[in-house]
C-alpha positions as CSV (number, residue, x, y, z in Angstrom):
1,X,0.0,0.0,0.0
2,X,1.2,3.5,-0.7
3,X,0.1,7.0,0.2
4,X,1.6,10.3,1.7
5,X,2.2,12.7,5.0
6,X,4.2,15.7,6.4
7,X,6.9,16.1,9.4
8,X,8.5,14.5,12.6
9,X,9.3,14.7,16.3
10,X,12.6,16.2,17.4
11,X,12.9,14.4,20.7
12,X,14.1,10.8,19.9
13,X,16.6,8.3,21.3
14,X,18.9,6.0,19.4
15,X,18.3,2.3,20.2
16,X,21.1,-0.3,19.9
17,X,20.1,-1.6,16.5
18,X,18.9,0.4,13.4
19,X,15.6,-0.1,11.7
20,X,17.5,-1.4,8.7
21,X,19.2,-4.1,10.8
22,X,16.0,-5.2,12.4
23,X,14.3,-5.4,9.0
24,X,16.5,-8.0,7.5
25,X,14.2,-10.9,6.6
26,X,13.7,-13.2,3.6
27,X,9.9,-12.9,3.4
28,X,8.2,-9.9,1.8
29,X,6.4,-7.9,4.5
30,X,2.8,-6.6,4.5
31,X,3.4,-2.9,4.1
32,X,1.6,0.4,4.3
33,X,3.6,3.3,2.9
34,X,2.4,6.9,3.0
35,X,4.1,10.2,1.8
36,X,2.4,13.5,2.7
37,X,3.3,17.0,1.5
38,X,3.9,19.4,4.5
39,X,2.2,22.7,4.8
40,X,4.0,24.4,7.8
41,X,2.4,27.3,9.5
42,X,3.7,30.4,7.6
43,X,4.2,32.4,10.8
44,X,5.7,29.8,13.1
45,X,7.0,27.1,10.8
46,X,5.3,24.6,13.0
47,X,2.1,22.5,12.8
48,X,-0.5,24.1,10.6
49,X,-4.2,23.3,10.6
50,X,-3.8,21.6,7.2
51,X,-1.1,19.3,8.6
52,X,-2.9,18.7,11.9
53,X,-5.6,16.6,10.2
54,X,-3.1,13.9,9.1
55,X,-2.5,12.1,12.3
56,X,-6.2,11.1,12.5
57,X,-6.2,10.0,8.9
58,X,-3.1,7.9,9.5
59,X,-4.8,6.2,12.5
60,X,-7.6,5.2,10.2
61,X,-5.2,3.9,7.6
62,X,-3.2,1.8,10.1
63,X,-6.4,0.5,11.6
64,X,-7.7,-0.6,8.2
65,X,-4.3,-2.2,7.3
66,X,-4.0,-4.1,10.6
67,X,-7.6,-5.3,10.3
68,X,-6.8,-6.5,6.8
69,X,-3.6,-8.2,8.0
70,X,-5.6,-9.9,10.8
71,X,-3.7,-8.2,13.6
72,X,-6.4,-6.5,15.6
73,X,-4.3,-7.0,18.7
74,X,-1.9,-4.3,17.5
75,X,-4.3,-1.6,16.5
76,X,-4.6,0.5,19.6
77,X,-0.9,0.6,20.4
78,X,0.1,1.1,16.7
79,X,-2.4,3.9,16.3
80,X,-0.9,5.7,19.3
81,X,2.7,5.2,18.3
82,X,2.1,6.3,14.7
83,X,0.2,9.4,15.9
84,X,3.0,10.5,18.2
85,X,5.7,10.0,15.6
86,X,3.7,11.6,12.7
87,X,2.6,14.6,14.8
88,X,6.2,15.4,15.8
89,X,7.3,14.9,12.2
90,X,4.7,17.3,10.9
91,X,5.6,19.8,13.6
92,X,9.4,19.6,13.5
93,X,10.5,18.2,10.1
94,X,12.5,20.3,7.8
95,X,11.7,18.8,4.4
96,X,8.8,19.3,2.0
97,X,7.1,16.1,3.1
98,X,7.3,13.3,5.5
99,X,7.1,9.5,4.8
100,X,5.4,6.9,6.9
101,X,5.9,3.2,6.7
102,X,4.1,0.5,8.7
103,X,5.1,-3.1,8.0
104,X,4.8,-6.6,9.4
105,X,8.0,-8.5,8.9
106,X,9.4,-11.5,10.7
107,X,8.6,-11.2,14.4
108,X,7.9,-7.5,14.5
109,X,5.5,-4.7,13.4
110,X,7.7,-1.8,12.3
111,X,6.6,1.8,12.3
112,X,8.9,4.3,10.6
113,X,8.5,8.1,10.0
114,X,11.0,10.0,7.9
115,X,11.1,13.8,8.3
116,X,14.4,14.6,6.3
117,X,16.0,16.3,9.3
118,X,19.6,15.0,10.0
119,X,19.5,16.5,13.5
120,X,20.1,13.8,16.2
121,X,17.0,13.8,18.5
122,X,17.0,13.2,22.2
123,X,14.4,11.9,24.6
124,X,12.7,14.7,26.5
125,X,11.2,14.4,30.0
126,X,8.3,16.9,30.3
127,X,7.3,18.4,33.6
128,X,3.7,18.1,34.9
129,X,3.1,21.7,33.8
130,X,4.4,21.4,30.2
131,X,1.8,21.3,27.5
132,X,3.8,19.1,25.2
133,X,7.0,17.1,25.0
134,X,5.6,13.7,26.0
135,X,5.4,12.1,22.5
136,X,8.7,10.2,22.6
137,X,8.2,9.4,26.3
138,X,5.0,7.5,25.3
139,X,6.9,5.8,22.4
140,X,9.6,4.8,24.8
141,X,7.1,3.3,27.2
142,X,4.9,1.5,24.7
143,X,7.3,0.2,22.0
144,X,9.4,-2.9,22.3
145,X,12.3,-0.9,20.8
146,X,12.8,2.4,19.0
147,X,15.6,4.4,17.5
148,X,16.8,6.6,14.7
149,X,18.3,5.7,11.3
150,X,22.1,6.3,10.8
151,X,21.5,9.5,8.9
152,X,19.1,10.9,11.6
153,X,16.2,11.4,9.2
154,X,14.0,8.5,10.2
155,X,12.5,7.5,13.6
156,X,11.3,4.0,14.0
157,X,9.7,1.8,16.6
158,X,8.6,-1.8,16.8
159,X,5.9,-4.0,18.4
160,X,6.4,-7.7,18.9
161,X,4.2,-10.2,17.1
162,X,3.7,-12.4,20.1
163,X,1.0,-14.5,18.5
164,X,0.5,-15.7,15.0
165,X,-1.9,-13.8,12.8
166,X,-5.5,-14.7,13.3
167,X,-7.0,-17.0,10.7
168,X,-10.5,-15.8,11.6
169,X,-12.3,-13.5,9.3
170,X,-13.1,-9.9,10.4
171,X,-16.4,-11.0,11.9
172,X,-14.3,-12.5,14.7
173,X,-13.0,-9.2,15.9
174,X,-16.3,-7.3,16.3
175,X,-19.1,-7.4,18.9
176,X,-22.0,-9.8,18.6
177,X,-24.7,-8.8,16.0
178,X,-28.0,-7.6,17.4
179,X,-29.9,-6.8,14.2
180,X,-29.3,-7.8,10.6
181,X,-31.2,-7.1,7.3
182,X,-30.1,-8.7,4.0
183,X,-30.5,-6.8,0.7
184,X,-31.0,-8.6,-2.7
185,X,-29.5,-6.7,-5.6
186,X,-29.4,-7.2,-9.4
187,X,-26.1,-8.4,-10.8
188,X,-25.8,-5.4,-13.1
189,X,-24.8,-1.7,-13.0
190,X,-28.2,-0.7,-11.4
191,X,-27.2,-2.5,-8.2
192,X,-25.4,0.5,-6.7
193,X,-28.2,2.9,-7.2
194,X,-30.8,0.4,-5.9
195,X,-28.6,-0.2,-2.8
196,X,-28.6,3.5,-2.1
197,X,-32.4,3.7,-2.3
198,X,-33.1,0.6,-0.2
199,X,-30.5,1.6,2.5
200,X,-32.4,4.8,3.4
201,X,-35.3,2.7,4.7
202,X,-33.3,-0.2,6.1
203,X,-31.0,2.1,8.2
204,X,-34.1,3.7,9.7
205,X,-35.5,0.3,10.6
206,X,-32.2,-0.7,12.2
207,X,-32.0,2.5,14.2
208,X,-28.3,2.9,13.9
209,X,-27.3,6.1,15.7
210,X,-24.4,7.1,13.3
211,X,-24.2,9.1,10.2
212,X,-26.7,7.4,7.9
213,X,-25.8,9.5,4.9
214,X,-22.1,8.4,5.2
215,X,-23.2,4.8,5.6
216,X,-25.3,5.0,2.4
217,X,-22.4,6.5,0.5
218,X,-20.0,3.7,1.6
219,X,-22.6,1.0,0.8
220,X,-22.9,2.6,-2.7
221,X,-19.1,2.5,-3.1
222,X,-18.8,-1.1,-2.1
223,X,-21.6,-2.3,-4.4
224,X,-20.3,-0.2,-7.3
225,X,-16.8,-1.7,-6.8
226,X,-18.3,-5.2,-6.8
227,X,-20.2,-4.6,-10.0
228,X,-17.2,-3.1,-11.7
229,X,-14.5,-5.6,-10.7
230,X,-16.2,-8.8,-9.7
231,X,-18.9,-9.4,-12.4
232,X,-18.3,-10.6,-16.0
233,X,-20.7,-9.0,-18.4
234,X,-23.1,-11.5,-19.9
235,X,-22.0,-14.4,-17.7
236,X,-24.7,-16.6,-16.1
237,X,-25.1,-17.4,-12.4
238,X,-23.6,-14.2,-11.0
239,X,-24.8,-12.3,-8.0
240,X,-24.3,-9.2,-5.9
241,X,-25.9,-8.9,-2.4
242,X,-25.5,-6.8,0.6
243,X,-26.3,-7.0,4.3
244,X,-26.6,-4.3,7.0
245,X,-26.0,-5.3,10.6
246,X,-25.8,-3.5,13.9
247,X,-23.7,-4.9,16.8
248,X,-23.9,-4.7,20.5
249,X,-21.2,-2.0,20.4
250,X,-23.3,0.1,18.0
251,X,-21.1,-0.7,15.0
252,X,-22.7,-0.8,11.6
253,X,-21.4,-3.6,9.4
254,X,-21.9,-3.2,5.7
255,X,-21.2,-6.5,3.9
256,X,-21.2,-6.7,0.1
257,X,-20.9,-10.2,-1.4
258,X,-19.8,-11.0,-5.0
259,X,-18.8,-14.1,-6.9
260,X,-15.1,-13.4,-7.3
261,X,-13.2,-15.3,-4.5
262,X,-10.2,-13.0,-4.1
263,X,-9.2,-9.3,-3.9
264,X,-5.5,-9.3,-5.1
265,X,-5.2,-5.5,-5.2
266,X,-7.1,-4.7,-2.0
267,X,-4.2,-2.6,-0.6
268,X,-4.0,-0.5,-3.8
269,X,-7.8,-0.1,-3.8
270,X,-8.1,1.3,-0.3
271,X,-5.3,3.7,-0.8
272,X,-6.6,5.3,-3.9
273,X,-4.2,3.8,-6.5
274,X,-7.1,2.2,-8.4
275,X,-9.7,4.9,-8.0
276,X,-11.5,6.9,-5.3
277,X,-14.4,4.6,-4.2
278,X,-12.8,2.4,-1.5
279,X,-10.2,5.1,-0.7
280,X,-13.0,7.6,0.1
281,X,-14.7,5.0,2.3
282,X,-11.5,4.5,4.3
283,X,-10.8,8.2,4.4
284,X,-14.2,8.9,5.9
285,X,-13.6,6.5,8.8
286,X,-14.7,3.1,7.5
287,X,-12.6,0.1,8.4
288,X,-12.4,-2.1,5.4
289,X,-11.6,-5.8,5.1
290,X,-12.5,-8.7,2.8
291,X,-12.7,-12.4,3.4
292,X,-13.9,-15.6,1.8
293,X,-17.0,-17.1,3.5
294,X,-17.1,-20.9,3.3
295,X,-20.9,-20.9,3.1
296,X,-21.0,-19.5,-0.4
297,X,-18.7,-19.2,-3.4
298,X,-17.1,-15.8,-3.7
299,X,-16.0,-13.2,-1.1
300,X,-17.4,-10.5,1.2
301,X,-16.1,-7.0,1.4
302,X,-16.9,-5.5,4.8
303,X,-17.0,-1.9,6.0
304,X,-17.3,-1.2,9.8
305,X,-18.6,2.1,10.9
306,X,-18.8,3.4,14.4
307,X,-21.2,6.2,15.5
308,X,-18.4,8.5,16.7
309,X,-16.5,8.4,13.4
310,X,-16.9,11.4,11.2
311,X,-15.8,12.3,7.6
312,X,-12.6,14.3,7.0
């Protein structure tokens, strides 16, 4: 996966090994790569309002990636670590952009943020009255290891993969379902429009307390993607269906099923490299994943929405 960000923290400590030494493995890692153009505050040179929105966006991206990689156990800590490193990079970097990389490789989850500044950072210890300065302190407390690249431009940290990746589909990492309504759709280009029309009434029946307009847009994007990429024009026996479910935790599950049993370019799709549909869904707070269901031929693409999530 590949995208883009803006700048990095100036208080960092060098750990014994470098990220490059720790990353020496023979198996290609699962990887999220992001590069974001910086827009520093013109008066202070620090964090601007335009740059300040990126840590939240990165949290959503890493959550979607770890969900897809079936490592939900890493999400909360990885979100916090990436937020701290990216915020400091956006605030203190000296280059035109920053680069973020999250990868699972060997026994570790590696998080790297490059801010192009060769200055050697040091760990700060903020006083109780200080408003900031605790970013690297949190990284030091939560990460298994962290440090700086030999040229000083990249800060990295790691989390151990203490258990093997879960073989369960994404339904195993959500709360129990309370209410569920299936939706039959035609296996043709009219499916996306019909899904939008039906969803207005079904979401009202389900009583989901979140942004229903956002949910309808995401359902439309998922169905449209299935029609465009999973159906063969003129072929017999094809189908597209959807299902809306609400869990005990007030999550809304939007499941779209199609007959194609794989999604080889899922990473590229959710990061905008193949179009805007699934990328927009991720950008607006949906957690996307896909899985093969043994009960039917084909796959399910799932979006999970929570009431507190809002669009960017």
